[in-house]
N, C-alpha and C positions, 0 to 999 in steps of 0.2 A: 931521739929528738925530743919526745914528750918529757922524758925524765930530766933532760937538760933544762927545758923551759920551766918545769915544775920547781926545780932547784933554784933557778933564778928568781922565780916568783916568791919563794919562801924567804930568800935572802933580802929581797928588795921591798918587802911588804910595807915598810915604814915610809917610803918615798914614791908615791904614785902621783903623777902630774898629768892633768888634762890641759892641753894648749893647742893653739893653731899649728897645723903642719908647716914646718919651715924647711924649704928645699935646701937652705944653706947648711943645715945640720941633720935633717931627716932624709931617709932613703926610700924612694919609691919601690925599690927592690925588696927592702925589709917589710914595707907596708903590704906589698903584694903577697909575700910569703905568709904574713900573719892572716891576711884575708883567706888564703887557701886553707890554712889550718882551721880557721874558725868555721868555714863552710864545708869542711870535709864530711861532716856528718850528713849534711843535706845531699852531698854528692853520692854518698853511700846509699841514700834512700832513692837514688835514681833521679834526683831533681837537678836539672842543669842550670842552676843559678849562675849568673854571670861571674860572681866572686869565687865560684868553685875552681875555675881554671883560667881566669882572665890573665892576659900578659901585662907586663909592666906599663906598656904604652896606654892600655885601657885604664889601668889604675890611675895613671897620671891625668889622663883626659877627664875622667869622672871626678877626680879630686879638684881639678882646676875649674870645673864647671860650677862649683859651689863654694861653700866655706868649709874647708876640711879641718877637722880637729883630730888629734891623736892623744891617746893615753900612753904615757911613757913611764917606765920603771927601769932604773939601772941602765939607761941608754937604749933600752929595747922598746919598740912599739908593741904594746899589749892590747890595744883597742883603738877603735876609730869610728868616726861617722862624718858624713858630709851633709851639710844643710843647704837646701836649694830654695830659691824663690820659685814663683810659678813656672810651669813647664808646658808651654803651648804645643810642643811637639809630641808629648807623651800620648800613648794610646788610652791612658786613663783620663777621662774628662774632668774628674775632680781636681787633677793636678793642673788643669788649665786656668783655674780660678786665680785671679790676681791676689786674693786675700788668703790663699792657701800656700804655706811653706811645706817642704817635704824633707824627710830624712832618708838618706841613701847610704849605702856601704857601711851600715852599722854592724860592727863586729867586735867581739872580745876573744882574745886568745883562749883556747880551751882550758889551759892551766890556770886561768884567772876568772873563769866563769863561776857563777853562783856566789859572788862575793859582794854584790850590790853595785858593781861598776856600771852595768847596763842600765839600771834604774837611775843612777846618777847622770848618765849621759842623756837619758830621756828628759830628766828634770831640767838639765841645762838647755836642751833643745827647745823645750817649752818656753823657758825664760827668753831665749834668743828670739823666738818667734813672737812672743807676746810684746816684748819691748820694741819690736819693729812694726807693730800694728797688724800682724796677721790674725785673722779670725779663727783659723784652723791650722793644725799641723798634722800631716798625714805621712803614711808609709805603706809599703806593701811587703807581704811575706807569703811564701808558698802555702796554699790551703792545706796540702797534705802534711805540712810541718805543724801538727796540732800543738806541739809544745811551745812553738813560737807564737802562734795565734793566741793561745791561752795566756802567755806572758804579757803580750801587748794589751789584751783585754783586761788583764789584772792591773795594768797601769792606767786604766781609764779610757783606752781607745775603743771605739765602736766600729764594727764592720759595716761599711756603707756600700760596697760593691765587690764584684769579682771580675778580674780582667785576665785574659790570656795574652801575655805580652809576646811580641814577635820572637819566634825561634824557641819558645819554651814548651815543655811537654806537660805542663801543669797550669792550673789556674792560680792566680795570686789573689789573696784577700787584700782589699784596700781598707785600711784602718785610719780613722781620723778622730781628732778631739780638739776642743777649744783649749788653747794654751793658757797657762796661768803664770803670772809673775809671782814667784815665791819670795817672800820677805827675806828668807835666809840667803837668797841669791841676788839680792838687789844691788850689791856692790861688785858683782862679777864684771870683769872686762876681758881679760885674755887668758888667765891661767887659774887652774884650780888645783889644790893640793889635797890628796886623799891620804891622811896620816895613817889610816888603817884601811882594810878592805870594807869596813862597814860605815864609816863616817866621812863626810865630805865638807871641806871648808875652802874658802877662796883665799888666795894669796895674791896681792896686787903685784 
């Protein structure tokens, strides 16, 4: 399975697109499978993240609760994130604030990781939040996943809290930052083209 996805990634590196999830052409089943692959490492660490084994119905419900974006290459979903407005029902008090947007279900297929796509998604999320007037954009990740905590801190997020979400066997680090409107992203609307794994530009 990994070899097949790696081969697909190599062939399609010239046409990687970030756009909104479109139920008319995208599959929640494919999105769920990609989330499972992306979170498999955390599952092997004993971390029962929702994305490790969530079913298709949960994927659909979570995607439809916010603004879901997918990264697509060669017709395959290789990454995703869903951007949320304030969440008054969350156990995390920071998420209750009306001026805080959140990033959920952020994932990159393992065969496409370490190519700058995650950083590009975070930059897009910041722009999305800033242009909508949010003062902060936040996310959570398992505290034991030190590689993820370090990654987000390297992108300017600061740890502001720790929360044990319902049903989880670990504490989650709550990370937040003030979003910035990047000049290079000022024309973004619905779709981004990544002509290589390192550079991002927008295509209207």
